[in-house]
Structures are given as structure tokens and as C-alpha cells.
N, C-alpha and C positions, 0 to 999 in steps of 0.2 A: 643185296638188299640192305644188309648192314655189315659192318666189319666182322661180325661174329661168324659169318658164313664164308667158308673157303671158296676160292675160285675168283678169277678176274672177271669172268663173264658168267652169268647165271641164265639158263634157258629153261623157261617153264615148258613142260611137255606132257604128253600122255603117258600113263604107266606102260612099262615095257619098252620104251624107246631106248635105243642103244646109242652110246656116244662113241663116235669114231676115235681111235687111239690118238690120231694126230691132233684132233680138237682138244682132247684131254691134256695132251702135252702143252697146249697153248694156254691152259688155265680155264678152260670152259667146264662148267659143272651143270649137269641136268638136274632140274627140280621137278620131280614127277608129281603131278596133281591128278587126283581121281576124277575131278570134274573139269577137265581142260576145255577152255573156250578162248577165242581171240577177242571176246567182248572186253572192253576196257583197255584195248591196245591201240596204238596208232602206227601207221607206216611212216618210216623216215629214211632218208638217205644218210648212210654212215659209211665212210671209207669206200665210196663208190659201189655200195650195195644197198638194195632196198631191204630193210628189216622191220619187223614188228617189235615195237617197244611198249612195255607196260606203262600206262599212265600212273601217276602217283596214287590215284584212288585204287586202281587195280592191284598195285603192289601192296598197298596197305591192307586191302581186303584179303589177298592171298595170305599175308602174314598174320592177320588177326584170326583167321580161320585155321591156320596151320602155324602155331606159335614157334615150332621148331625152325621155320624159315627165317624168323626174326631174332632168334636168340632169346626166346621167351618174353616174359612181360617186360623185362628191362630193355631189351632191344626194341620192342614195340613202343615203349615209352619214348625212347630216343626218336624214333620215326615220327610219332605223333607230335612231339614238341617241335621238331624241325619243320614239319609240313603243315602244321595247324592253320596258319594264316592263308596258305595257298590252295588248300584242298577244296574241291567241289563236293560239298557235303551232301547235296541232293543226289549226285552221281553215286557216291559211296552208299547211300541209303538204298538206291535202286538196285545196286549190285547185291547188297545184303538181302533184300527182299526176294531175290532170285535163288538164294541158297538155303538148303535145309537148316543149316546152323547160323544163318546170317543174323537173325535177331539176337541170338545169344552172343554172337561176336560183337554186335553193337553195344551190348551191355558191358562188355570188357572195355570197349572204346570209351564209353561214357564214364566208367569207373576210373580209368586212367586219366581222362581229362579232368575229372574232379580232383583226383590226387595231386595232379600237377597245377591245379589252380587256373586252368584254361577254360575259356568259355565253351559251353556245350551247345552246339548248334541244334536248332529245332529238329532237323531231320534225324539226328542221332536219338533224340528223345522219342520221336515217333517210331522209328525202326525198332528200338529196344523195347518199347511198350508191348509189342506183339509176342514177345518171347514167353515161353513157359517160365514160371517163377521160382522153381526150387533153386537155391543158391548154387552157383557154379564157381569153380576156383578161378582166380585171376590168372594163374599160370598153370599150364597143363603139361609141362615137360617131363613129369614123372619122377623127378628127383626131389620134389617138394610134397609135403602133405597136401591133401585136397581141402583142408578146412582151415579156419582162422576166423578172426572177427569179420562180420558181414557188413559190407557197405549197403545199408538198407535201401537206398534209392534205386540201386541197380541189382540187388540180390547177388552180389559178387563177394565170395569169400577171399579175404586178403591173406593168401598164403605166401605173399611176398610183402615185406614191410613197406609202408608208404614212404618212410624215411629213405630206404634203400633205393626206391624208384626215383624220388626227387634228387637224391645225391647223384645217381647215375646220369640223370639228364642235365643237371645244372652244374656239374663239375667242369 
């Protein structure tokens, strides 16, 4: 999903799934998701096999709800900056609406878009507005404090500096 994640191929799967040793030797890594679904994937032919591939929207939603999959707020920022123009924001908002933490995830997306100076599409604003409003930390990887200055529009605590985020994306 980002260069921060090891593995040549990452496969989203249900908890408890086992990776055959031979696949592990080929660089495949399982990413276990508690709420696994094939929604947001599309079937494609790759190397003479039919495989399910996550759409950019699905990949982004998995990463924003599980920041460890993206390398934290910095990795998520890189993804947003690269995919911003091509994302189907309505599809992303629909996916967020189906998840218990989806509205809070969209608050993080909105905060990062604002920090990066990118347009915030209406579906993000609408999806984020339904979230409970106590401040949430921008990054949840556990190595950072959960507090910091709050970006009021989103009620997101900036526990990663805005400068670090912009530097990571634009370098």
C-alpha cells in the first residue's frame, strides 16, 4: 500500500488466515482485517490468474481506518496527495458510512487535505459531519502522544506537525 509496509504483495484477509510458507518466501504478506469484505474490489486478470484487486478508494479506506497499514499519518498523507485527483469521493464516503469508525476516519482525511492545501470534496465534509466530536488524534500508531493543537474544523488533534506532513509529501 505504501513503501513503509514490507512485502511485495499484500493480501487483505480475515483474521486467523494462514499464509502458506511458499507464498511468504515469494514476498506475500497477509493484512488481517477484522471486518473483511470484498466490497471495493474488482476482479482482474493478472499473470493468467483472476484476482481481486482493491480499488484506490478501498485501499485508502482500509489505511485511514487502520493507520498501521499506511505507515501512520505520514504514509496516509502521501497516499492522499498522490490519489487526490483520481479518487471517487462519493464511493469513499459510502464506504465510510458502512463502517463504525468511518466518520472519524473521514475527519482525518479532511484534516490531512486541509494541511496539504488540497480541495476537500463535499462527500468528505458530509461524511465527517456525522462523527462524534471529541477531538481524535491525527496519528494513532501509539508512539506519539494523543494530544496537540486541535484543527477546529475537523476536531483532530495534530500530534504530528503540519510541517512534517507537508515535507513528507512534497519532498
